[in-house]
VMD Tcl script that draws the C-alpha trace (Angstrom):
set ca {
  {-21.30 -11.40 9.19}
  {-19.66 -8.33 10.70}
  {-19.21 -9.58 14.28}
  {-22.51 -9.71 16.23}
  {-24.25 -7.27 13.85}
  {-26.87 -8.41 11.30}
  {-25.47 -9.09 7.84}
  {-27.72 -6.57 6.11}
  {-26.68 -4.01 3.47}
  {-27.78 -0.98 5.53}
  {-25.83 -2.28 8.58}
  {-22.72 -2.84 6.45}
  {-22.94 0.69 5.04}
  {-23.23 2.11 8.58}
  {-20.20 0.02 9.64}
  {-18.22 1.39 6.69}
  {-19.10 5.01 7.58}
  {-18.25 4.48 11.24}
  {-15.01 2.69 10.43}
  {-13.99 5.52 8.12}
  {-14.34 7.97 10.94}
  {-12.29 5.83 13.35}
  {-9.60 5.33 10.69}
  {-9.42 9.13 10.22}
  {-8.95 9.45 14.00}
  {-6.30 6.67 14.11}
  {-4.42 8.13 11.15}
  {-4.33 11.46 12.91}
  {-2.72 9.91 16.02}
  {-0.27 8.06 13.80}
  {0.75 11.13 11.83}
  {1.06 13.35 14.91}
  {3.16 10.82 16.82}
  {5.35 10.12 13.79}
  {6.07 13.82 13.34}
  {6.95 14.29 17.02}
  {9.15 11.18 17.15}
  {10.85 12.02 13.85}
  {11.79 15.41 15.23}
  {13.05 13.86 18.46}
  {15.22 11.34 16.61}
  {16.31 13.82 13.91}
  {14.75 12.06 10.91}
  {14.44 13.95 7.56}
  {10.94 14.45 6.17}
  {11.45 11.91 3.41}
  {12.50 9.24 5.96}
  {9.59 10.16 8.24}
  {7.13 9.59 5.39}
  {8.75 6.59 3.69}
  {9.55 4.55 6.80}
  {7.89 5.64 10.05}
  {4.45 6.67 8.71}
  {4.54 4.26 5.74}
  {5.16 1.15 7.82}
  {2.43 2.14 10.29}
  {-0.19 2.88 7.65}
  {0.71 -0.37 5.85}
  {-0.43 -2.55 8.73}
  {-3.90 -3.22 7.19}
  {-2.30 -4.64 4.02}
  {0.11 -6.69 6.11}
  {-2.77 -8.15 8.17}
  {-4.77 -8.95 4.99}
  {-1.84 -10.84 3.46}
  {-1.17 -12.82 6.62}
  {-4.85 -13.79 6.92}
  {-5.11 -14.93 3.30}
  {-1.86 -16.88 3.59}
  {-3.12 -18.71 6.70}
  {-6.50 -19.44 5.11}
  {-5.11 -20.79 1.81}
  {-6.25 -17.97 -0.47}
  {-2.88 -16.25 -0.92}
  {-3.68 -15.21 -4.50}
  {-6.54 -13.08 -3.19}
  {-4.18 -11.38 -0.74}
  {-1.59 -10.70 -3.44}
  {-4.30 -9.35 -5.76}
  {-5.67 -7.07 -3.09}
  {-2.19 -5.90 -2.15}
  {-1.17 -5.12 -5.73}
  {-4.51 -3.45 -6.33}
  {-3.86 -1.38 -3.21}
  {-0.41 -0.46 -4.55}
  {-1.91 0.72 -7.83}
  {-4.47 2.75 -5.88}
  {-1.68 4.24 -3.80}
  {0.47 5.44 -6.71}
  {-2.42 6.84 -8.77}
  {-5.30 7.94 -6.55}
  {-3.58 9.03 -3.32}
  {-1.04 11.43 -4.95}
  {-3.87 12.82 -7.10}
  {-6.14 13.33 -4.08}
  {-3.24 14.88 -2.16}
  {-2.42 17.19 -5.08}
  {-6.06 18.31 -5.45}
  {-6.60 18.80 -1.69}
  {-4.00 21.50 -1.18}
  {-4.01 25.18 -2.12}
  {-0.97 24.75 -4.38}
  {0.87 22.03 -6.31}
  {2.07 18.98 -4.37}
  {5.79 19.60 -3.99}
  {8.32 16.78 -4.46}
  {12.09 16.79 -4.40}
  {14.98 14.88 -5.93}
  {15.10 12.41 -3.01}
  {11.51 11.38 -3.75}
  {11.99 11.18 -7.52}
  {15.46 9.66 -7.73}
  {15.54 7.53 -4.58}
  {12.03 6.57 -3.45}
  {10.34 6.23 -6.83}
  {13.22 4.40 -8.50}
  {13.80 2.07 -5.56}
  {10.07 1.28 -5.62}
  {10.33 0.28 -9.28}
  {13.25 -1.95 -8.28}
  {11.00 -3.53 -5.61}
  {8.37 -4.36 -8.25}
  {11.02 -5.97 -10.47}
  {12.39 -7.99 -7.51}
  {8.98 -9.38 -6.74}
  {8.43 -10.42 -10.36}
  {11.82 -12.18 -10.32}
  {10.93 -13.95 -7.06}
  {7.64 -15.15 -8.49}
  {9.42 -16.31 -11.69}
  {11.89 -18.31 -9.62}
  {8.93 -19.95 -7.83}
  {7.47 -21.03 -11.15}
  {10.78 -22.23 -12.61}
  {12.14 -24.17 -9.60}
  {8.93 -25.19 -7.81}
  {6.32 -25.61 -10.61}
  {2.77 -26.76 -9.85}
  {0.89 -26.37 -13.18}
  {1.33 -24.79 -16.58}
  {-2.22 -23.66 -17.36}
  {-2.57 -21.45 -15.44}
  {1.11 -20.98 -14.64}
  {1.42 -21.71 -10.91}
  {4.48 -22.26 -8.74}
  {5.21 -22.74 -5.05}
  {6.99 -19.97 -3.19}
  {8.97 -21.44 -0.22}
  {10.73 -19.62 2.59}
  {14.07 -19.77 0.71}
  {12.66 -17.43 -1.96}
  {10.85 -15.17 0.49}
  {14.18 -13.97 1.87}
  {15.01 -12.30 -1.52}
  {12.53 -9.38 -1.25}
  {13.17 -9.17 2.54}
  {16.91 -8.79 1.85}
  {16.19 -5.96 -0.58}
  {14.10 -4.18 2.09}
  {17.06 -4.48 4.39}
  {19.10 -2.60 1.79}
  {16.33 0.03 1.63}
  {16.50 0.55 5.40}
  {20.31 0.79 5.18}
  {20.03 3.55 2.58}
  {17.53 5.42 4.75}
  {19.84 5.06 7.76}
  {22.72 6.55 5.75}
  {20.49 9.46 4.67}
  {19.67 10.22 8.27}
  {23.39 10.44 9.05}
  {24.05 12.58 5.98}
  {21.23 14.99 6.75}
  {22.57 15.75 10.19}
  {19.24 17.28 11.31}
  {19.27 18.70 14.82}
  {17.15 16.59 17.18}
  {14.17 18.26 18.81}
  {14.43 17.15 22.45}
  {12.40 19.87 24.16}
  {8.69 19.40 24.70}
  {8.54 15.79 23.43}
  {7.04 13.21 25.79}
  {8.61 10.17 24.13}
  {6.66 7.42 26.00}
  {3.40 9.28 25.35}
  {4.14 9.65 21.64}
  {5.08 5.96 21.27}
  {1.83 5.14 23.05}
  {-0.14 7.37 20.71}
  {1.60 5.71 17.73}
  {0.69 2.24 19.03}
  {-2.90 3.33 19.72}
  {-3.25 4.73 16.24}
  {-1.90 1.49 14.71}
  {-4.28 -0.64 16.82}
  {-7.30 1.49 15.94}
  {-6.44 1.42 12.24}
  {-5.98 -2.38 12.14}
  {-9.21 -3.12 14.01}
  {-11.39 -0.72 12.06}
  {-9.94 -1.59 8.69}
  {-10.66 -5.26 9.38}
  {-14.30 -4.38 10.09}
  {-14.47 -2.12 7.05}
  {-13.05 -4.78 4.69}
  {-15.47 -7.40 6.11}
  {-18.41 -5.08 5.43}
  {-17.20 -4.32 1.91}
  {-16.79 -8.02 1.15}
  {-20.27 -8.72 2.54}
  {-21.78 -6.03 0.30}
  {-19.90 -7.49 -2.66}
  {-21.38 -10.93 -1.96}
  {-24.87 -9.45 -1.55}
  {-24.81 -7.59 -4.85}
  {-22.92 -10.26 -6.79}
  {-19.67 -8.36 -7.31}
  {-16.97 -10.83 -8.53}
  {-14.40 -11.68 -5.82}
  {-11.44 -10.68 -7.97}
  {-13.02 -7.34 -8.89}
  {-13.84 -6.59 -5.26}
  {-10.34 -7.63 -4.17}
  {-8.28 -5.46 -6.50}
  {-10.56 -2.43 -6.38}
  {-12.89 -2.08 -3.37}
  {-10.89 -4.12 -0.78}
  {-7.64 -2.61 -2.10}
  {-9.02 0.92 -1.72}
  {-10.36 0.09 1.76}
  {-7.02 -1.15 3.05}
  {-5.35 1.91 1.51}
  {-7.61 4.32 3.41}
  {-5.07 4.99 6.20}
  {-2.39 5.83 3.60}
  {-4.84 8.14 1.84}
  {-5.88 9.97 5.00}
  {-2.30 10.44 6.22}
  {-1.08 11.63 2.79}
  {-3.98 14.09 2.29}
  {-3.55 15.43 5.81}
  {0.17 16.08 5.31}
  {-0.44 17.56 1.82}
  {-2.85 20.10 3.30}
  {-0.08 21.10 5.66}
  {2.17 21.77 2.63}
  {4.40 18.81 3.45}
  {4.42 17.16 0.05}
  {7.66 15.27 0.70}
  {6.16 13.42 3.68}
  {2.90 12.82 1.74}
  {4.64 11.27 -1.29}
  {7.20 9.47 0.87}
  {4.31 7.75 2.68}
  {2.81 6.50 -0.59}
  {6.09 5.14 -2.05}
  {7.41 3.85 1.24}
  {4.15 2.08 2.02}
  {4.16 0.32 -1.34}
  {7.79 -0.68 -0.91}
  {6.98 -2.20 2.48}
  {3.90 -4.00 1.12}
  {5.79 -5.67 -1.75}
  {9.08 -6.46 -0.01}
  {7.85 -7.27 3.53}
  {4.10 -8.04 3.65}
  {4.11 -10.74 0.92}
  {7.30 -12.61 2.00}
  {6.34 -12.38 5.69}
  {3.17 -14.30 4.92}
  {5.31 -16.95 3.23}
  {7.69 -17.19 6.20}
  {4.82 -17.71 8.62}
  {2.96 -20.34 6.56}
  {6.02 -22.08 5.13}
  {5.11 -22.04 1.46}
  {2.28 -20.67 -0.72}
  {1.07 -21.18 -4.29}
  {1.70 -18.24 -6.62}
  {-0.46 -17.86 -9.74}
  {2.03 -16.32 -12.14}
  {-0.61 -15.90 -14.82}
  {-2.58 -13.57 -12.53}
  {0.22 -11.83 -10.66}
  {2.45 -10.73 -13.52}
  {-0.18 -8.77 -15.53}
  {-1.16 -6.98 -12.33}
  {2.49 -6.21 -11.52}
  {2.91 -5.01 -15.11}
  {0.05 -2.51 -14.60}
  {1.68 -1.47 -11.34}
  {4.98 -0.83 -13.17}
  {3.20 1.38 -15.74}
  {1.40 3.26 -12.97}
  {4.69 3.84 -11.11}
  {6.41 5.11 -14.26}
  {3.47 7.49 -14.84}
  {3.83 8.90 -11.34}
  {7.60 9.22 -11.80}
  {7.16 11.19 -15.02}
  {4.55 13.53 -13.56}
  {6.66 14.23 -10.50}
  {9.88 14.76 -12.48}
  {8.50 17.35 -14.90}
  {8.70 20.17 -12.38}
  {9.35 18.30 -9.13}
  {5.70 18.90 -8.30}
  {2.33 17.46 -9.07}
  {-0.07 20.06 -10.50}
  {-3.83 19.93 -10.99}
  {-3.76 18.62 -14.56}
  {-1.29 15.89 -13.65}
  {-3.49 14.89 -10.71}
  {-6.51 14.48 -12.97}
  {-4.35 12.46 -15.39}
  {-3.47 10.01 -12.58}
  {-7.16 9.67 -11.68}
  {-8.01 9.01 -15.34}
  {-5.32 6.30 -15.45}
  {-6.90 4.62 -12.39}
  {-10.25 4.77 -14.10}
  {-8.77 2.89 -17.07}
  {-7.34 0.31 -14.67}
  {-10.76 -0.27 -13.06}
  {-12.33 -0.55 -16.51}
  {-9.74 -3.18 -17.47}
  {-10.36 -5.19 -14.24}
  {-14.12 -5.08 -14.85}
  {-13.56 -6.35 -18.41}
  {-11.40 -9.17 -17.04}
  {-13.96 -10.06 -14.40}
  {-16.85 -10.39 -16.88}
  {-14.68 -12.32 -19.39}
  {-14.42 -9.60 -22.01}
  {-10.60 -10.04 -22.10}
  {-8.37 -12.95 -21.25}
  {-5.10 -11.52 -19.91}
  {-5.65 -12.78 -16.37}
  {-6.28 -16.39 -17.25}
  {-6.29 -17.43 -13.61}
  {-9.38 -15.33 -12.84}
}
mol new
graphics top color blue
foreach p $ca { graphics top sphere $p radius 0.5 }
foreach p [lrange $ca 0 end-1] q [lrange $ca 1 end] { graphics top cylinder $p $q radius 0.2 }
display resetview
């Protein structure tokens, strides 16, 4: 059911369309407020995208992880989150690159700081899951371990280092603060309103997508790492495309990488801290994180070639995502056996 509405396919489709419109509106408020506040506080474009906008647009993923942790289906939340991260690094930069009149511009801060730190975040999460399996084992086939609060602080500590680096970059940049014409309370209110609208409408959108999946017999894992992942990534996509059209490629790419860094290092461990401990299916998580690593390396290479993402590279990223979806479909129907926990 989607609230008080009938659980019918046509109703769910209408909810998805309406939710998409409201998410577009909320992402606009979020992006406008973030730009005004970043100017007021003197934040560089890369910090604006990778922290302020990224954390805001990552709220749907954070909510989904918290809900799955509280309801005992944490694996589903991790799968949807990693699927969302893969969507973010392949589809959103490609869509942003194709939406503008010119190539999507990057810079060395994006390539050498944001992208590489994000790859470090993926590695840290794999290590954390491995420690859960080694020190708190549950079963060996599939390989499952328990992740307690003591392990959750590892990725959170790494995110603290990330924020420290961003803070140092703000000091180093020394950007003059824009104090004139900025109604700070109003902009913070607009930011909060945008976040609230995004969270509410994404929850309705995801519920409708899940209902359609159940109606048409789409496997839960397939729906989680593709459809639900794409749905929760919609705010990131809208913000990144909007900023790319304004020729602000640094903010657009910073939002993608910063959002993924927040999802992996904060959203997952925060769910563990709230619940106390969760079971981690290593057999399922590691192949997905391996795909995410390959996707991130591909984005890194395409951005580094000319510090820009051109049309051909954008189509290459989309093709890579198509291969990922094909692999997940094969896993879901039993054609392959990499994800033994499925």
